[in-house]
N, C-alpha and C positions, 0 to 999 in steps of 0.2 A: 504494500500500500504506500502511496506517495501522499504526503501531507505538506501543505504550505501553511506556515504559521505567520501571523501578522501581529506585531506589537505596535498598535496604532499611535501616531503622533504627527503633529504638523511640522515641527522642527526636525525631528528624526523619527522615521517610521521603519522599524525593522521588519524584514521579510526573510524567512528561512524555510528551506525545503529539505525534508528528510525522507528516506525510504526505509521500510522495515515492516515488522509485524511483532506482536507481543511474544515475548519469550525468545526472540532471536536478536542478534546484533543489529543495530540501526546504523545507517550511514548518511553522511552529509551529502546533499546534492548541490545546494547553492545557498548562499546567504548574502544579503545586500541591505544596505541602509539608505533609504531615500532621505535626502536632506533638502529642506526648502528654507529660503531666507525669511526671517521674521519680518523683514521690511516689505515683502510682497503682500499683495492683498489676498484675502482668504480664498477667493476663487482660483487664483493662479497657484496657490499652495496646494489646494485639493486636487487641481488638475495635474500637478507634478506627481503627487502620490498616486493618482489614478493611472497615469501613463506607465509608471514603473510596475505597478501591480498587474496591469494588462500585459506588459512585456513578460513578467515572470510567469503568469498564468499560461500564456501562449507558448512560452519556451518549455516549461516543465510539465504542463498538463497534469496537475495533481488530481488525486481521487477525492480529496476533501480539503477544505480551508478552515483553519482554526484561528479565531480572532479573540483577542483579550476583551472580556466583558468589562465595560466601563462601569465604575462605581463612584459614588460621591466622594469627592476629596474636598479639602479646604479651599483650593484655588479653583473657582468656577470657570475661569477663563481656560485653564489647562484642561479641565474636564470637557468643556465644549469642543476644543480642538481635537482632543483624543476621540471623543464620540463621533465627530464629523469624519475624521480619518478612518475610524472603524466602519462607519456606514459606507464609505467609498469602497472599502475592501469587500463588504457584504454584497454590494450592488455589482461589483466587478465579477465576483464569483458566481452570482446569480445569472449574470449575462452569459457566462460560459456553461451554465447548467451544473455547477459544482456545488455539492452540499456544504453548508456552513455550520460550524459549531462555535458557540461562545463559551469560554472558560474564564473563571475568575482568577485573579493573580494568586490567591491562596490555593486553589485547585492545582494550578500549574506548579507552584512551589512544592506542594505535597507530592505530586506525581513524580517530579524530577529529583527532589532531595529527600523526601520522606517527611518533611516538615512544612506545614503551611505558613510558618513564620520565618522561613529562611530569608537571608538577605541576598542582594544582587550578586555579591561575590560567590556565595555558596551555590547559587543557581548556575553561574558561569563555570565554576569548577566542575559541577556535575555534568553540565552539557559537554564540556571538554572531555571528560572521562567517558561518558556514554557514547559519544561520537568518535572516540579514539583520535582526538585532534592533538597536534603538537603544541598549540597555543590556544588560549581562551579567546573566543570571538570578541572583537571590540568594534564599536562601543557596546555597552551593556544592552542596547536595543537589539543588536544582532543576536546575542545569547538569549535574550528574552523571546525573540521570535522563534528561535530553534527550540526553546523549552516549550513553547505553545504547541509546536508541531509534534514534539515528542509526547507531550501530555495527551494530545488528541489521538495519536497513534495507539497509545496504550489504553486510554479510557474510552475512546470512541469505539474501538474494536470490541471491547468488553461490553459496552452498552448495547451495541448492535446485536451481539450474541444473546444478551439477556432479553432484548425486545423480540428477537426471532423465536427464542424458546417460549416466551410468554404468549406469543401469537399462536403457538401450537397447542397450548393447554386449553381444553374446553372449559368454558365458564362453569359448567356443572361440577368440575373437579377442583375448583378454587375454594378456599375456606369461605364459609358463610359470611356475607357482607363485604368480602374483599373487592368485588367489582365496584362497589360504591367508593372504596378507599383508593381507587386508581391502580389496583393490581393488574388490571387488564386493560 
């Protein structure tokens, strides 16, 4: 499975592509950081992000795209730019018919390091180890994008298997009241 991960941002937007499957070694396909000048207007900046995402999608043809889920931060301006860049990634993937998954930062950290409270250095170190790289991807946005792709590769595949298994279980065999609880 090939996954493209996006660590959205306006000044720096990390894009990382990995190949692999759960339980097997994963490999780096490509990593890139889109940079847009803060002095440019918002439209030009989003267009710059979109162009590079389109290029990476067309070049690498991923099976899935994983985007960091934006959550409330103290700096509303930063949240807005991050959300807008994330939306561009979602639309670009949809244009190519590629499924999109959103993962929170703590989900990604937990998947890659084992702790949802890991710092950026710990994430970078684990991405370097998991991909068997000689050096940590720089800047941190590159490592974060790869971590998103790794997280989805591991979690997305597991979630797909669970959904497929649940679809095969007849409702009559589920525990009483479980259908109302969202078990099916």
